[in-house]
NUTOR-307211 format. One record per residue: residue number from 1; x, y, z of N, C-alpha, C in turn. Coordinates in pm, 1 decimal. Layout:
residues N
resi | n_xx | n_yy | n_zz | ca_xx | ca_yy | ca_zz | c_xx | c_yy | c_zz
NUM | X | Y | Z | X | Y | Z | X | Y | Z
...
//
This chain:
residues 176
resi | n_xx | n_yy | n_zz | ca_xx | ca_yy | ca_zz | c_xx | c_yy | c_zz
1 | -2717.2 | 5004.7 | 923.2 | -2577.2 | 5005.9 | 883.1 | -2516.1 | 4878.2 | 887.9
2 | -2544.2 | 4791.4 | 993.0 | -2480.1 | 4658.4 | 1003.6 | -2524.6 | 4561.1 | 892.9
3 | -2645.9 | 4578.6 | 856.6 | -2690.6 | 4488.2 | 740.7 | -2616.4 | 4520.6 | 619.1
4 | -2588.0 | 4660.5 | 594.1 | -2507.8 | 4688.8 | 479.5 | -2365.2 | 4646.1 | 490.1
5 | -2309.7 | 4640.1 | 607.3 | -2175.3 | 4601.8 | 625.4 | -2157.8 | 4446.9 | 607.6
6 | -2262.5 | 4380.0 | 660.6 | -2254.3 | 4235.8 | 645.0 | -2269.5 | 4196.5 | 489.2
7 | -2357.0 | 4258.0 | 423.3 | -2361.4 | 4239.3 | 274.8 | -2227.0 | 4276.8 | 202.1
8 | -2164.8 | 4378.8 | 256.1 | -2027.7 | 4411.5 | 196.3 | -1922.3 | 4300.5 | 225.3
9 | -1929.0 | 4242.5 | 343.5 | -1829.8 | 4148.7 | 385.8 | -1858.8 | 4010.5 | 304.8
10 | -1983.2 | 3995.8 | 273.0 | -2017.9 | 3869.8 | 190.4 | -1961.4 | 3884.5 | 49.6
11 | -1955.8 | 4000.2 | 3.2 | -1900.9 | 4023.7 | -143.4 | -1752.5 | 4039.8 | -137.3
12 | -1681.9 | 4058.6 | -22.7 | -1542.0 | 4063.0 | -16.8 | -1468.4 | 3943.7 | -72.7
13 | -1377.3 | 3961.8 | -175.4 | -1308.1 | 3843.5 | -232.0 | -1232.3 | 3765.8 | -134.2
14 | -1184.7 | 3829.6 | -30.4 | -1098.9 | 3752.3 | 67.6 | -1198.6 | 3648.5 | 151.4
15 | -1329.2 | 3701.6 | 170.9 | -1416.9 | 3610.3 | 246.5 | -1460.1 | 3491.1 | 157.3
16 | -1463.6 | 3524.1 | 18.6 | -1508.4 | 3417.7 | -75.6 | -1388.1 | 3311.9 | -78.2
17 | -1271.2 | 3358.3 | -85.2 | -1162.4 | 3269.3 | -92.3 | -1154.3 | 3183.3 | 34.2
18 | -1177.6 | 3246.8 | 154.5 | -1165.1 | 3192.7 | 284.3 | -1280.2 | 3079.9 | 293.1
19 | -1407.9 | 3109.5 | 238.8 | -1506.0 | 3008.7 | 249.7 | -1472.4 | 2886.7 | 156.1
20 | -1419.9 | 2924.8 | 33.9 | -1375.6 | 2810.0 | -54.6 | -1267.0 | 2725.8 | 20.1
21 | -1178.4 | 2791.6 | 77.4 | -1065.8 | 2701.0 | 149.1 | -1129.3 | 2621.2 | 252.1
22 | -1214.7 | 2674.2 | 333.3 | -1271.0 | 2606.4 | 436.4 | -1347.5 | 2484.0 | 379.2
23 | -1434.2 | 2517.2 | 277.7 | -1519.7 | 2422.0 | 212.9 | -1430.2 | 2305.4 | 163.1
24 | -1306.0 | 2340.0 | 98.5 | -1228.9 | 2225.8 | 36.8 | -1163.6 | 2149.6 | 150.4
25 | -1137.3 | 2226.4 | 266.7 | -1079.3 | 2133.7 | 380.6 | -1187.1 | 2042.9 | 432.0
26 | -1297.9 | 2093.7 | 437.2 | -1405.9 | 2000.0 | 488.2 | -1444.4 | 1883.0 | 393.9
27 | -1444.6 | 1918.6 | 265.3 | -1458.7 | 1807.7 | 165.4 | -1343.6 | 1708.3 | 169.4
28 | -1225.7 | 1769.9 | 192.2 | -1103.5 | 1670.2 | 209.7 | -1128.1 | 1568.9 | 319.9
29 | -1170.5 | 1619.5 | 437.4 | -1205.6 | 1536.2 | 558.6 | -1316.4 | 1431.2 | 513.9
30 | -1414.5 | 1485.8 | 449.4 | -1513.8 | 1387.5 | 414.7 | -1476.6 | 1283.6 | 311.1
31 | -1382.9 | 1316.3 | 223.9 | -1324.9 | 1221.9 | 127.7 | -1248.9 | 1133.5 | 203.8
32 | -1171.7 | 1164.8 | 297.4 | -1085.8 | 1068.5 | 378.4 | -1178.4 | 974.0 | 453.1
33 | -1293.1 | 1026.8 | 507.3 | -1379.0 | 923.0 | 577.8 | -1447.0 | 824.4 | 473.4
34 | -1483.2 | 877.6 | 360.9 | -1547.3 | 798.6 | 258.4 | -1454.5 | 694.6 | 202.4
35 | -1325.0 | 724.4 | 191.2 | -1234.4 | 631.1 | 134.1 | -1205.2 | 512.2 | 226.5
36 | -1210.0 | 545.8 | 358.7 | -1201.7 | 458.0 | 467.3 | -1316.9 | 357.6 | 476.2
37 | -1443.1 | 427.0 | 459.4 | -1560.2 | 348.1 | 442.8 | -1559.9 | 252.2 | 323.7
38 | -1497.6 | 291.7 | 217.2 | -1492.5 | 206.4 | 89.3 | -1401.8 | 93.4 | 135.5
39 | -1305.6 | 111.5 | 204.4 | -1195.8 | 4.5 | 232.1 | -1266.7 | -96.3 | 332.0
40 | -1350.1 | -44.2 | 419.4 | -1420.9 | -126.5 | 518.0 | -1530.8 | -216.1 | 448.4
41 | -1595.3 | -153.8 | 347.1 | -1710.8 | -225.2 | 278.8 | -1664.8 | -315.2 | 175.9
42 | -1535.5 | -307.3 | 127.3 | -1484.2 | -385.7 | 20.8 | -1501.7 | -539.4 | 45.4
43 | -1464.9 | -591.9 | 149.2 | -1483.4 | -740.8 | 169.2 | -1631.4 | -787.6 | 190.6
44 | -1723.2 | -685.5 | 214.0 | -1858.2 | -733.6 | 248.0 | -1960.5 | -722.7 | 126.0
45 | -1951.4 | -604.7 | 62.2 | -2062.0 | -570.5 | -32.4 | -2006.9 | -486.2 | -147.3
46 | -2031.7 | -541.9 | -274.4 | -1988.7 | -467.6 | -388.7 | -2085.7 | -346.1 | -414.4
47 | -2211.1 | -357.1 | -381.8 | -2310.3 | -255.3 | -395.5 | -2270.3 | -130.5 | -314.5
48 | -2252.2 | -158.1 | -182.1 | -2215.4 | -51.8 | -81.1 | -2082.0 | 9.9 | -133.5
49 | -1991.7 | -72.2 | -174.6 | -1856.0 | -19.3 | -219.1 | -1875.4 | 69.5 | -341.5
50 | -1959.7 | 32.2 | -422.7 | -1979.8 | 103.7 | -559.1 | -2044.9 | 247.2 | -515.7
51 | -2144.2 | 248.7 | -428.1 | -2212.0 | 368.5 | -385.5 | -2112.6 | 462.8 | -317.0
52 | -2028.5 | 390.6 | -219.4 | -1937.0 | 474.2 | -146.3 | -1821.6 | 536.9 | -248.2
53 | -1788.2 | 465.3 | -338.8 | -1692.6 | 516.8 | -440.6 | -1738.8 | 636.4 | -510.5
54 | -1865.8 | 632.8 | -554.9 | -1921.8 | 752.1 | -620.4 | -1927.7 | 867.9 | -526.1
55 | -1969.1 | 844.6 | -407.5 | -1975.7 | 957.9 | -302.5 | -1826.3 | 1009.7 | -277.9
56 | -1729.7 | 922.1 | -275.4 | -1594.4 | 956.1 | -259.9 | -1546.2 | 1049.4 | -362.6
57 | -1573.9 | 1000.7 | -494.7 | -1531.5 | 1095.7 | -601.7 | -1593.8 | 1229.2 | -607.4
58 | -1722.4 | 1223.0 | -569.4 | -1789.1 | 1369.7 | -555.8 | -1727.6 | 1450.3 | -450.9
59 | -1677.1 | 1396.5 | -342.2 | -1618.0 | 1474.9 | -244.7 | -1475.4 | 1503.5 | -283.9
60 | -1405.6 | 1411.5 | -349.7 | -1268.2 | 1425.7 | -374.6 | -1225.6 | 1525.2 | -483.6
61 | -1305.6 | 1514.4 | -596.7 | -1273.0 | 1590.7 | -717.2 | -1256.9 | 1747.5 | -687.4
62 | -1341.2 | 1805.8 | -618.9 | -1332.7 | 1947.2 | -593.8 | -1215.8 | 1984.8 | -500.9
63 | -1163.2 | 1897.0 | -439.8 | -1034.9 | 1914.4 | -349.7 | -914.6 | 1902.5 | -422.0
64 | -907.8 | 1835.1 | -540.2 | -787.3 | 1816.9 | -613.6 | -733.9 | 1932.6 | -698.4
65 | -614.0 | 1941.5 | -695.7 | -551.2 | 2054.2 | -785.1 | -479.8 | 1975.9 | -905.5
66 | -466.9 | 2039.0 | -1015.6 | -415.2 | 1970.8 | -1135.0 | -262.7 | 1934.8 | -1109.4
67 | -203.8 | 2008.3 | -1039.2 | -53.4 | 1983.8 | -1020.6 | -34.9 | 1857.7 | -937.3
68 | -114.4 | 1832.2 | -838.1 | -96.3 | 1710.0 | -764.1 | -135.4 | 1580.6 | -839.3
69 | -238.0 | 1594.0 | -925.5 | -279.0 | 1476.7 | -1014.8 | -164.8 | 1455.7 | -1113.5
70 | -118.1 | 1561.4 | -1171.0 | -10.9 | 1550.4 | -1273.2 | 116.1 | 1477.2 | -1213.6
71 | 144.0 | 1529.1 | -1088.9 | 263.4 | 1475.3 | -1024.9 | 247.2 | 1322.0 | -999.2
72 | 123.7 | 1285.3 | -956.2 | 103.0 | 1135.1 | -944.9 | 104.7 | 1060.6 | -1077.1
73 | 52.6 | 1122.7 | -1176.4 | 54.1 | 1054.6 | -1306.9 | 191.5 | 1044.0 | -1364.6
74 | 281.0 | 1127.1 | -1329.2 | 425.6 | 1118.3 | -1376.4 | 507.0 | 1024.0 | -1287.4
75 | 457.5 | 988.4 | -1180.0 | 529.9 | 896.4 | -1090.8 | 506.7 | 749.9 | -1141.5
76 | 583.6 | 658.7 | -1109.5 | 569.7 | 517.4 | -1146.8 | 447.0 | 455.0 | -1087.9
77 | 417.7 | 492.4 | -960.6 | 304.1 | 428.5 | -894.5 | 165.4 | 472.8 | -947.7
78 | 158.4 | 600.5 | -998.8 | 42.0 | 647.7 | -1052.0 | 31.6 | 643.4 | -1194.4
79 | 135.2 | 638.0 | -1271.6 | 138.0 | 648.7 | -1412.3 | 124.9 | 508.9 | -1470.3
80 | 180.0 | 404.5 | -1407.0 | 184.6 | 261.8 | -1475.7 | 34.8 | 212.4 | -1484.0
81 | -44.7 | 227.1 | -1375.3 | -181.8 | 187.6 | -1388.6 | -252.0 | 253.4 | -1500.9
82 | -238.9 | 378.5 | -1530.4 | -304.1 | 450.4 | -1634.7 | -252.0 | 399.2 | -1769.8
83 | -109.9 | 369.5 | -1770.6 | -54.6 | 309.3 | -1886.8 | -106.6 | 175.7 | -1916.8
84 | -132.4 | 98.6 | -1813.0 | -188.3 | -29.6 | -1835.7 | -325.0 | -23.9 | -1898.8
85 | -405.9 | 69.4 | -1833.5 | -542.1 | 91.5 | -1880.6 | -532.3 | 131.0 | -2037.1
86 | -444.5 | 217.9 | -2066.2 | -434.8 | 260.7 | -2202.6 | -392.0 | 132.5 | -2298.8
87 | -312.3 | 51.0 | -2255.6 | -278.5 | -54.2 | -2321.7 | -390.0 | -152.4 | -2349.1
88 | -471.7 | -162.4 | -2246.5 | -594.0 | -243.4 | -2256.0 | -699.3 | -188.6 | -2355.0
89 | -706.1 | -54.8 | -2364.6 | -794.6 | 18.4 | -2449.6 | -739.9 | 2.8 | -2600.5
90 | -615.2 | 4.6 | -2625.1 | -555.9 | -10.4 | -2746.7 | -576.6 | -154.6 | -2787.7
91 | -563.6 | -244.7 | -2698.4 | -565.0 | -390.0 | -2732.6 | -713.0 | -426.0 | -2773.9
92 | -805.3 | -346.3 | -2731.5 | -945.2 | -373.9 | -2776.9 | -979.0 | -328.8 | -2905.5
93 | -890.7 | -249.7 | -2970.6 | -909.8 | -201.2 | -3112.5 | -909.0 | -317.8 | -3215.1
94 | -836.2 | -415.3 | -3192.7 | -835.9 | -517.6 | -3307.4 | -899.5 | -643.5 | -3260.4
95 | -982.4 | -646.0 | -3153.9 | -1063.0 | -755.5 | -3122.8 | -1166.0 | -790.5 | -3222.7
96 | -1201.3 | -921.2 | -3233.4 | -1292.9 | -966.8 | -3334.2 | -1442.8 | -971.5 | -3276.5
97 | -1470.7 | -875.7 | -3199.8 | -1606.5 | -873.4 | -3132.8 | -1680.2 | -741.6 | -3167.6
98 | -1793.6 | -730.4 | -3131.2 | -1855.9 | -584.3 | -3151.2 | -1809.0 | -486.9 | -3055.1
99 | -1837.5 | -368.4 | -3081.6 | -1780.9 | -256.3 | -3006.4 | -1840.6 | -260.8 | -2862.3
100 | -1957.6 | -298.1 | -2843.6 | -2021.8 | -305.1 | -2713.4 | -1944.2 | -408.0 | -2633.6
101 | -1897.5 | -525.3 | -2687.0 | -1823.0 | -625.8 | -2633.4 | -1680.4 | -575.8 | -2592.7
102 | -1622.3 | -494.8 | -2691.3 | -1489.6 | -441.4 | -2659.7 | -1491.7 | -344.4 | -2547.8
103 | -1596.3 | -253.4 | -2536.0 | -1597.9 | -161.4 | -2417.1 | -1627.1 | -252.6 | -2294.1
104 | -1715.1 | -343.0 | -2300.6 | -1743.6 | -432.7 | -2180.1 | -1611.0 | -501.7 | -2139.0
105 | -1529.5 | -547.0 | -2232.7 | -1407.1 | -609.8 | -2196.7 | -1294.3 | -514.3 | -2121.4
106 | -1319.0 | -393.7 | -2147.2 | -1235.0 | -289.6 | -2079.2 | -1273.0 | -261.7 | -1949.7
107 | -1398.8 | -295.3 | -1904.7 | -1452.8 | -254.0 | -1780.5 | -1360.6 | -303.0 | -1662.4
108 | -1307.9 | -409.9 | -1668.6 | -1216.9 | -462.9 | -1563.7 | -1092.9 | -369.3 | -1534.9
109 | -1057.8 | -300.6 | -1627.2 | -945.7 | -206.7 | -1624.6 | -974.0 | -76.9 | -1559.0
110 | -1095.9 | -33.6 | -1562.6 | -1125.9 | 107.7 | -1515.3 | -1090.6 | 127.1 | -1371.4
111 | -1074.9 | 22.5 | -1283.6 | -1040.9 | 44.9 | -1146.3 | -891.2 | 102.1 | -1136.7
112 | -824.2 | 77.7 | -1243.5 | -674.2 | 119.6 | -1244.2 | -677.5 | 270.1 | -1236.7
113 | -776.4 | 337.3 | -1299.9 | -771.0 | 484.2 | -1311.5 | -800.0 | 552.8 | -1167.9
114 | -838.9 | 472.9 | -1074.6 | -858.2 | 537.1 | -938.7 | -720.2 | 544.7 | -862.9
115 | -624.0 | 475.3 | -906.0 | -476.7 | 465.7 | -836.8 | -423.4 | 606.8 | -823.1
116 | -410.2 | 690.8 | -931.9 | -354.3 | 816.3 | -909.8 | -432.6 | 914.1 | -820.4
117 | -561.4 | 889.9 | -821.5 | -660.3 | 984.2 | -740.9 | -632.0 | 931.7 | -595.2
118 | -626.9 | 811.9 | -564.4 | -599.0 | 771.2 | -430.4 | -460.6 | 819.4 | -380.7
119 | -360.6 | 802.8 | -459.7 | -228.7 | 850.8 | -431.6 | -220.3 | 996.3 | -398.9
120 | -298.5 | 1073.1 | -483.3 | -292.7 | 1220.6 | -460.3 | -367.2 | 1248.1 | -328.6
121 | -478.0 | 1184.2 | -309.6 | -556.7 | 1204.4 | -179.6 | -465.7 | 1171.5 | -63.6
122 | -399.9 | 1055.8 | -58.2 | -338.5 | 1012.5 | 67.8 | -199.9 | 1085.1 | 73.9
123 | -139.5 | 1134.6 | -31.0 | -25.6 | 1216.7 | -25.6 | -48.3 | 1358.0 | 47.0
124 | -189.0 | 1401.6 | 9.0 | -219.4 | 1533.4 | 72.2 | -264.9 | 1516.6 | 217.6
125 | -342.6 | 1411.8 | 256.9 | -404.6 | 1400.9 | 375.3 | -330.4 | 1317.5 | 479.5
126 | -257.5 | 1223.8 | 443.2 | -173.4 | 1141.2 | 532.8 | -271.2 | 1037.2 | 612.3
127 | -386.9 | 1017.0 | 570.8 | -486.7 | 935.1 | 638.6 | -489.1 | 792.9 | 582.6
128 | -391.5 | 754.0 | 515.0 | -396.6 | 617.5 | 449.0 | -394.6 | 503.1 | 551.5
129 | -334.5 | 528.8 | 672.2 | -326.5 | 425.6 | 759.0 | -467.6 | 384.5 | 812.8
130 | -559.7 | 476.4 | 826.5 | -699.5 | 451.5 | 870.9 | -763.7 | 356.8 | 767.1
131 | -753.9 | 386.7 | 644.9 | -803.5 | 297.6 | 531.6 | -752.0 | 165.9 | 541.2
132 | -615.4 | 151.0 | 551.3 | -561.1 | 24.8 | 564.5 | -605.9 | -52.8 | 674.7
133 | -607.4 | 5.7 | 794.3 | -641.2 | -49.8 | 927.7 | -800.1 | -95.5 | 914.3
134 | -882.9 | -4.6 | 853.4 | -1022.1 | -34.3 | 843.2 | -1040.1 | -155.7 | 756.8
135 | -964.3 | -169.9 | 641.5 | -971.8 | -281.8 | 556.0 | -928.3 | -411.7 | 616.1
136 | -815.4 | -403.8 | 696.0 | -764.0 | -515.8 | 770.5 | -861.3 | -560.9 | 871.6
137 | -926.1 | -468.4 | 956.0 | -1017.5 | -509.2 | 1054.4 | -1138.9 | -575.4 | 992.0
138 | -1191.7 | -521.8 | 882.9 | -1315.7 | -568.9 | 818.2 | -1283.6 | -711.0 | 757.8
139 | -1165.5 | -732.5 | 704.2 | -1136.8 | -865.6 | 651.3 | -1128.2 | -962.2 | 761.7
140 | -1063.2 | -919.3 | 880.1 | -1057.1 | -1011.4 | 997.3 | -1195.2 | -1056.5 | 1045.3
141 | -1272.6 | -957.7 | 1054.1 | -1417.9 | -982.9 | 1096.9 | -1487.4 | -1070.0 | 1005.5
142 | -1467.3 | -1053.3 | 885.5 | -1536.1 | -1141.7 | 770.7 | -1468.2 | -1292.2 | 793.5
143 | -1350.7 | -1290.8 | 818.0 | -1282.5 | -1426.3 | 836.7 | -1337.1 | -1497.4 | 963.5
144 | -1350.5 | -1424.6 | 1062.1 | -1411.0 | -1481.0 | 1193.0 | -1564.4 | -1525.2 | 1161.0
145 | -1633.2 | -1446.9 | 1102.8 | -1765.2 | -1480.9 | 1079.0 | -1781.4 | -1600.9 | 981.3
146 | -1694.9 | -1609.6 | 889.5 | -1696.1 | -1720.3 | 788.2 | -1667.1 | -1845.9 | 860.1
147 | -1559.6 | -1843.3 | 950.0 | -1520.7 | -1964.1 | 1025.6 | -1630.8 | -2000.4 | 1120.7
148 | -1691.7 | -1902.8 | 1186.6 | -1813.6 | -1934.8 | 1274.1 | -1924.2 | -2005.3 | 1196.0
149 | -1944.8 | -1960.1 | 1087.8 | -2058.2 | -2037.4 | 1004.0 | -2013.5 | -2168.5 | 962.8
150 | -1890.1 | -2186.5 | 939.2 | -1835.2 | -2322.9 | 886.0 | -1836.5 | -2426.1 | 1013.4
151 | -1799.3 | -2366.4 | 1130.1 | -1776.6 | -2454.6 | 1236.0 | -1905.8 | -2473.2 | 1327.4
152 | -2013.5 | -2390.1 | 1305.9 | -2136.3 | -2404.2 | 1368.3 | -2225.4 | -2489.7 | 1306.6
153 | -2274.4 | -2599.8 | 1361.9 | -2364.8 | -2689.1 | 1299.5 | -2495.4 | -2630.1 | 1284.9
154 | -2547.0 | -2626.5 | 1166.0 | -2681.8 | -2562.3 | 1132.4 | -2773.1 | -2670.3 | 1091.7
155 | -2888.1 | -2684.9 | 1160.1 | -2988.2 | -2775.5 | 1131.7 | -3065.2 | -2709.1 | 1019.7
156 | -3137.5 | -2800.6 | 932.9 | -3223.4 | -2740.6 | 815.7 | -3346.6 | -2661.6 | 876.5
157 | -3393.2 | -2677.2 | 982.1 | -3508.9 | -2606.2 | 1041.1 | -3476.5 | -2479.8 | 1120.9
158 | -3343.5 | -2449.7 | 1135.7 | -3303.2 | -2336.2 | 1234.0 | -3333.9 | -2209.8 | 1160.7
159 | -3356.9 | -2196.9 | 1036.8 | -3378.6 | -2070.0 | 967.8 | -3244.3 | -1988.5 | 941.9
160 | -3128.1 | -2053.6 | 953.7 | -3011.3 | -1983.1 | 908.8 | -3006.7 | -1969.2 | 760.6
161 | -2981.2 | -1854.4 | 713.0 | -2985.4 | -1818.2 | 561.2 | -2841.7 | -1846.3 | 510.5
162 | -2816.4 | -1967.4 | 494.2 | -2695.3 | -2007.4 | 423.9 | -2741.6 | -2061.5 | 285.0
163 | -2646.2 | -2051.1 | 201.4 | -2673.9 | -2093.2 | 66.8 | -2710.7 | -2235.6 | 54.5
164 | -2656.2 | -2340.4 | 131.1 | -2680.7 | -2471.3 | 125.5 | -2829.3 | -2497.8 | 179.4
165 | -2875.7 | -2434.1 | 284.8 | -3008.4 | -2449.2 | 337.1 | -3112.9 | -2399.7 | 243.6
166 | -3086.1 | -2288.7 | 169.6 | -3171.6 | -2223.6 | 76.4 | -3188.2 | -2320.0 | -44.2
167 | -3080.0 | -2369.6 | -89.2 | -3074.7 | -2466.6 | -207.1 | -3167.3 | -2602.6 | -160.9
168 | -3135.5 | -2642.8 | -47.0 | -3206.9 | -2762.3 | 0.2 | -3355.6 | -2749.1 | 4.0
169 | -3401.2 | -2625.0 | 55.3 | -3541.8 | -2599.4 | 78.8 | -3605.5 | -2575.8 | -70.5
170 | -3537.3 | -2515.7 | -159.0 | -3596.0 | -2509.2 | -306.2 | -3606.4 | -2651.0 | -360.1
171 | -3498.9 | -2738.9 | -347.3 | -3510.1 | -2878.6 | -407.5 | -3629.1 | -2951.0 | -339.5
172 | -3654.1 | -2937.0 | -213.1 | -3756.2 | -3007.5 | -137.7 | -3894.6 | -2955.8 | -187.6
173 | -3905.7 | -2821.7 | -207.3 | -4033.3 | -2775.3 | -250.5 | -4062.8 | -2808.8 | -398.9
174 | -3957.7 | -2830.5 | -478.3 | -3983.9 | -2860.9 | -618.7 | -4028.0 | -3019.2 | -621.8
175 | -3983.3 | -3090.0 | -529.5 | -4021.4 | -3246.1 | -541.8 | -4159.0 | -3261.1 | -489.2
176 | -4209.2 | -3179.6 | -401.4 | -4343.2 | -3194.8 | -349.0 | -4459.1 | -3165.6 | -441.4
//
């Protein structure tokens, strides 16, 4: 009898809605963490940032509703980047290059389409401060590491992987 009751409770529409809302809340938390990870990785690695952005989109899209995205698109902060992207796309129509070059020229504008999604997420979650603080901390660490590499004398045989020592070793091996 209990097995039959558990089967009936799984088919209950209220439990399905409850599971979907719990799943959406969990995906929202995952999306918040991923967008913070994107902000932290931006100063360091474009590859890691790109991978994290794809994962962020996978986690974010199921949690968004059409009304919140529409509200952001109708605001100045969310609508102007999309309008600028549209102007870029229209501007590509009369370019004197091939279509593949036109589409490649528009690639720099695609980042603007993320602005309304970011606004919708942060308006919903309120976790924007963690992404900003993560980006700030990551940038400060990068600045400190960069200054440490500039101020630390590196001898050619020390094995430090700086661009200058790599170029010098290639030049020396070509002469030999």
